[in-house]
C-alpha angles and dihedrals in degrees: 000000000000112000111257125201127218116248121235093253091059091049090055090048090058094049091045093052094050086075090094124144114333092336126091134199086261089069090069138058115221134198127181139192105014115185092235090066098266100137099175132024119175121178127188101230100215094049113025094188085076104079143146124213129182117195129200115235119255094015135124091272099040117029092177125100092242131085105250134203128190111199133184119219092034128201092274110010135048088225120080118286124193124218131188118219125194091205132047095225089059091052091043095050096046088080090077095057086047091054090051090052091051090054091048093050091051094053096042089048095052091050091058087064094043102085116210103017122232085221091060090050089053093048086055093052092049091055091047092051092047093048090049094054116124103268093352094186093063129076120259121261116235090257094052090046092052090049092052092044090054088055092050092046088055088053093049092050090056090048091052090058087056092047089056086057090051092245090120121043112266115263094014095106094050089048089051092050092055089048089052093050090052089049091050088070090064094052098093092045108048130050116282096237090054092048096051096042088054094047093046097047091046087059091045090051090059092046088051086082098045125097121272092246091055094048093050089052093053094040091055094043131019099015091046089052091050094048091049094049111118113183096172127204116334 
């Protein structure tokens, strides 16, 4: 296969799409069109062990007939993993999944040094609020359920604002809204405490991947308001 070179527009597309989550393209160094067949090299500047490389088939660096990427962190390990791709577009687009994993690893690594987590405290508060509901062992009435769903929707609206600022991964709030609508159907069938703990922890699972600043903003505002909400008997 004759060696091909990426056009400048494709290079800019890579840089543009590295602006994912709280990272920007300036968090990475990029190199393109190396003579040895390395078409793309992307390195996370603050941790050079995190890198993405795309290799041209039948080149000095890749004698096989498949497009090849080497990605660290990989899909399962922090060390480099190598993947074969039958088509160039599959190999090219895999850089975006890699960039997401870099962001995820940064957040999770920071949490290992954070001591008692704000998120753990919020989970305890969710459980406390659920256990203190009026007749927590009974299902919600439709009126009670509507009231709690309004509280959750208010929280989702605030989370959507943070998503627009790239402090929450794109599409996650819409996905959470769908999950809560599905959960709503169970609200008149299962104990209130079970329903609220499930809804609250679903939201906190999403917030587990946000920045500490975004989590603090929500904890002191919309999440606090929801946990302090006391509708009383209907």
